[in-house]
N, C-alpha and C positions, 0 to 999 in steps of 0.2 A: 306683524312686522313693525308697525308703529309703536306697539307696546314695548317691543324689544329695544327700539331706539330710545324710548322714554326711560327705560330702566338703565340703559348704558349712559344716557345723559346725566341721570341722577348720580350714578357711580363715579363718573368722571368729575362731576361737580364737587362731590364730597371729597374725592382724592385731591383735587386742586385746592379746595378750601383748607384741607388738612396741611398740605405742603405750604400754602401761604401762611397759615398760622404758625407752623414750626419755623419757617424762615424768618418771620417777624420776631418770634420769641428768641431765636438764636441771635438775630441782629441786635436786639435790645439787651438780652441777658448774657450773650456769649462773651463779650469783653469783660463783663463783671465776673463771670465764672473763671476766665483765664487769669484775671488780676488776683482774684482770691487765691487761686492755686499757687501763683507765683509768690505772693506775700507769705502764704503759709509755708512755703518750702525754702525761702531764702533767708528768713530771719534766723537769728542765732537761738535756736531752740532744739533741745534734744530730739524732738519729734519731727523735725524738718529733714528733707532729703539732703540739704547741703551741710547739715551740722557735722556729719562724719567727715565730709570733705574739708570742712573748716578746722576741725579738731586735729585730725591726723591726715595731712595733705597726701592723697594717694597719687598725685601727679608726679611722674618721674622728673625731678629737677636735676640739672647738671651745672656744675661750676666749671667753666673753661677758662684757664689762665694762660696768658701769653706774656713771656718775659722779654725785655729788650736787652740784648747783649751789646756791650760796648766793644767795638772792634779795634779802636785806636786809643787805648787809655793813656799811653805815654805821650802821644801828641796832644791829647786833651789837656794834660797838665802843662803843656807849653803854650796853651791858648788856642789850639786848633778846634775846628767844628767837630763835635762828636759824630761818629759814624755808627749807626745802630743796625742790628739785625734781629728781627722778631723770631723768637723760639717758641715752640709749642704747637698746638695747645696741650696743656696738661689738664686732663679732664677728671673731675671728681663727681661721683654720684652723691647727691645731696638729699638727705632725709630730714623732714621737718615735722615736729609734733609739739602739741601744747600741753602744758602741765599747770597745776595750781589754778584751775578754772574755777572762778568764784562769781556767782551771780549776785547782783545787788538790787536793792529795792527801787533804785532810780532808773531802771531800764538799761543798766549797763552790766558788763561782765569783764572781769580782770583775768589776765593769763600771762604766763611766760612761754615764749616759743623758743624751742631749742632746735639746733641744726647739727647734724652729724655728716661728716664727709668721708668718702671712701674712694681712694685712687682707682681709676679705671685704665690700666695700661692698654687694654684692647681698643679704647677710644682715643688714646693719646698719641701724640707725635713726639715720643721721647719718654724718658723715665725720670723719676725723682732723684736718681743717682748721677745724673748728668751734671757736669760742671759748667758754670756760666760766669763770665766776667761782668761784674756790675759795680756801680758806685758803692763805696763803703758808706751805706746809708746812715748808720749811727754816727760815724766820725764826722762826715761832711755836714750832717744836720746839726750836730753839736757845735761845729765850727761857726756856722752862720748864726746860731743862737747866741754865741758868745762874742759876736763881732763888736759889740759896743761896750764890752767889759774892759777894764784896764789892761794895758799891754802885758804887765807881769803875769796876770792870770792866764792870758793866751799863750805866753811863752812857757808857763808851767805846764799847760795842757800839751803843747807841742813836744816838750821834753818827755812827758809821760807817754805820748803816742809813739815817739821814737823808741822808748824803752820797751813798749809792748809790740814793737814792729808793726804798727798800724800804718797802712797806706791808703791813699785816696780811692783806690779800686781794689776789689777783692775777687777771688776766684773760688766760688763755693757751689755746692750742689743745689739743685732746685729745691729739694726737701729742706735744706738749711735756710735758704732764702725765704721760703714761704712759711715754714712752721717753726723756725727758730733754731738758734745755736747759742751755746754758752760763750759769752764775750766778756772778758775781764775789763773791757773798756767801760762797761756800765758802772761798775764799782768805782773805777778811777774817776770818771766824770762826776759822780755824786760825791766823791770825797773832795774834789777840787771846788765844785760849785754845788753845794747841797740842794737837793730838790729840783735841779735842772731837768733831770729825767726821772720822775718819781715812780719807778717800778724796778723790780728785781727779776732775776731768772733769765730765761732765754729771750733773745731778740730776733724777731722775724716779721715779715710783712703781714702775715695772717695769724700771728700769735693771739690766742684768745678768740679766734673766729670759729674754730672747730669745737664741738661739744660745749657750746656756750649759748646763752640766750641773748635776745636783742633788747632786753629791758622789759619792765612791767607795763604792758599796755592795758588800758581800760577803754573799752569801746561800747557803743550802743548796740543793744540786741535787736531793735526794731519791733519789739513786742507791742509797744505803745505807739510808735511812730515809725513806719517802715522807711520813710525818707531819710532817717538818721541811722539806719542799720550799718554797722561796720565803721561808722565815723568815730574818730578818736576823741574820747573825753579827756584823757590825760595819759602821759607817758612818764613812768617813774614818779608818779604823783604830781607832775608838772603840767600846767596848762600852756606854758610856753617855755622855751629854753633861754639861756642867757649867754649864748656864744657870740651873738652878733650885735651890731650897733644900732639897730632900729627895731621897733616893736613888730612891724610887719614881717621882717626877716626872722624874728624869733618865734613867730606864731606856729603852733602845731596844728596844721590844717589837714583836712581830708581823712582818709582811712589809713590802715596800717600797711596798705599796699597789696593786699591779698584778694579782697572783693570790694565791690562798691554797691551803693543803693540801687535797686532795680529801676526800670523805666527811665533809662538814661537818655539824655538829649545829645545830639552830635555837636558838643561844644568843647568841654574840657573835663579833666578829672584831676584830683589832687591826692597826694599821699605823703606821709611823713616817713623819712628814711633815717634811721639811727646811724647808718654807716656814713651818710653824707651830712649828718647833723642838721638837717633842715627839711622843710616841706618842699615838695616839687609839684609843679603843675605841668601836665601834658595836654596837648591840644589835639582835637579831632583832625584826622587827615583824610580818611575815606571809609566807605562802607565796603564790606566784602563778606566772604563765607569761609568758615573753617570746618571742613569735613561735613558740610551740609548745614552747619549752624550759622545763622547770620551774625555778623560782628561789626563793631566799630573799631577802626584802628586809631590809636592815640600815639603821638610821637612827641619828642622834645622840641619845643620851639627854639629858634636861634637865640632868644633872649635868656634861656635857662642859665647859662654861665656867662652872660654878657657882663661887662664891667659897669660901674655906676655912671660913667660918662655916656656910654651908648644906650644904657637902659637905667634911668634914674631910680626905679624901685629896688634895684640891686645894690644901691649905694651902701646899704646896711651890711653887705657882705665884705666890704672893703676893709683894709687896704687892698686895692686891686692892681692888677697888671693888665695885660692885653685881654680883650674880650675872648671868651672861649675857655677860660680856666677860672676856677674859684679857689680862693685862698681858704684852706681849712685848718690853718695853724692854730686858731683859737680853740678848736675842739680836738686837736692832736698834739697836746702838750707844748704848744707854740713851736713845733717843728715846722720848717719851711716846706710844707706839703701843699699840693694843689690837686684838685680833681678836674677832669675834663672828659669829653667824649674820646674814644680810642683814636689814636693817630691825629689828635687835635682836629677831628671832624667838626665843621661849623665854627672853627676858631679863627682868630686873626692869622693871616698867612705868615706873618713874621715868626710865629711859633713853629710852624712847619719848616720854614726855611732856616731856622737856627740849628737844625740837626739834619743829618742825611739818613735815609732809610724809611721815611714815613710816606704812606700812600693812603690818605683819607678817602673813604667812599661811603656813600649812604648804604649800599648793599651790605657791606661788611661791618660797619661801625656805628650805624644809627640804632638807637634803642626803640622798642615799640611794645605796645600792649594791644592785643586783639580781644575785645570784651563783648560778650553777648549783651546787647543793650536792654533786653527785657528783664534779665535777672541780675546784671552787674557782675557776672562771674567771668573771669578771664579764661579764654579758650587756648590762647597761644601767646607767649611773651618771651622777650629777651631783653633784659636790663643790662646795659653795658656801661662800664666806667673805667677810666684810666687814672692811675696814681702817678703823680709827677713830683720831682724834688727840685727845689731851686738850689743850684750850685754856683759858687763863685770863689775867687781868691779872697782869703781873709788874712789881712796883715797880722804878722806875729805867729801864725800857724803855718809853718813852712810846708806841711804835708799837702796844703791846698794848691801849691805851685802857682801857676799863672792862669788858672781856669777862667775862661771868659764867662761872665754871668749868663746862665742859661737855665730854662725850665726843662729839665731832662725827663722824658718818659721812663718810668721804671717797669711798669707792667700794666696790662689791661685785662679785665675779666668780664665774662658774660654769665649771668644767671638765667638759664633758659629752661622752659618746660611747656608742655601742652597736654591737654586732657585727651586720653585715649582709652581703648579697651572697654571694659564693662562700665567704667565710670562715664565714659562718653556715651555709650548706648543708653544707660539709664537716664542721663541728662537729656539726650536727644528725644527719647520717647516721652518723658514726662513734661518737659518744658518747651519742646519744639514741635514734635509730631502731633501730640494730642491737641494743643492749641491751634495748630494749623488745620487739623481735620475739622474742628469746630468752626473755624473761620470759613473753610470751603463749604461745609454742609449748609450754612445759611444761604449761600448763593445758589447752591444746587437746588434746595427746596424752593427758593423764590423763583428760580428759573423753570423748574418743573410745573409750578402752579399756573404759570401763564398758558402753556399749550393745553393743559388739562382743562382749565376753565373755559378757554376758547372752544375746545372740542365739545365740551358739554353744551355750550351755548349753540353751536352749529347743529348738533344733533337735536336739540330742543326745537330749534327753528324748522329743521327738516320734518320733524314729527308733526309739528303744528300745520305745516304746509300740506302734508299728505292728508291730514284730517280735513283740512279746508277743501282740498280737491275732491275728496270722497263725499263730503257734504254737498258740495256744488253739483256733483254728478247725480247724486240721489234726487236732489231738488229738480234738476232738469228732467229726469225720467218721470218724476211725479207730475210735473207741469205738462209734459207731453201726453201722458195718459189722460189727464183731465181734459186736454184739448181734443183728443180723439173721442172721448165720451161726449163732449159737447157737440162735436161735428155730427156724430151719429144721431144725437137727439134732434138736430135740425133736419135731418133727412127723413125722420119718421112720419111727420104729418102728411105728405103726399101719398104715402102707402095707405094711411088710414082713410083718406078721401077716396082713393080708388076703390077700396073695399066697400065704402058706403055707396058709391055709385053703382057697383055691381048689385048690391042688395036692392 
């Protein structure tokens, strides 16, 4: 029995030692193994898991567009407050892919990213053939741009507008407004003021957006320094743009907006947006999960579109108006255009009050990015922006009537997408599940080692105690036997004397 206990104690001791050794090894080496796998799979390298995702984005992206219809155009021309009604959404499936991928010796790669859009009537609330009353963007924009020109030039334009039957508001289809229509006004404006609007062909809000690229990006691959992966080295050969009035505002910071370096901290992230002509910084809001994958949520701070008075670092984006809108005229052919959050969310209340029909809310109008912090890969995102036009009466151009100066919302759009299906499963297995299993195993092994080693020690002590008792019992028996023999010896002499007496 004692031998069996000793064998059991040895077995439990060896098992406990093995668990302790494995637990310590995983505790020390586990994080390094996970880090190595993450680094290997998120850098821009044809052998990495994320390369295919980076090259041809498999995530289903959707562009949802909402247009603002003007319900009282005649009254607006007489100085009344515009009454707006939101139309849509008009939803487009967006496909993105990269071409001209060229790796360089300085740990960078250059590429052109194209996007193709296909209308999805099944997801839309309306069709592209619907008519909507909106400002005559081209005419009213040109009027404001010509405000400071001599009166005879403005009168000349006004006469040409009358001849072309151009009015301040137009009734056109959604397809025309977004993707362009032939407008003889383009040629007329360029004839009167050469170079004022330096392009030809169709005019539309998203002309050049479909089947086009976002410019030549050169980003770091992370092969030499993983902390720089996806960070922009240059855009169209530029280290900074020249749209704005300060060096800080002109800087091209962060990534191209698709992925970020791994091992993120809950602080902020940056990306350069060619559509907004600037770098943007989003701030950490909260931790969460997306379909089992841990995420950090990043949102736009209130200072993103604040004016230079409320937030001095934005002074370079001026001339400014109220906080909550950014003047993008310098990168939009000097047209009086502004960007903002939809429905002037987080903007000066005066902008919302200047029109009727807006209802800003965080739930519907705030942009966000949910990013897996270990890999820097977005799991779920929705980038939302609104395009606005500054309208006003321009003396000499009678078509502008008595329009009260107003920043009028034209449309807002959301580019949204999330990882799903086989891509999500592969991502979850390789970059979430396996690292989690390794993490749990170290504590399981360490936890098992404690009871195993304690059990081995207890069995060893019990075995030693049994042997001690056995030895003690044998010793007592031996001593008792010796005592009996001694007692018998003491009783022998009287017998011997008796025998001698008889003789």
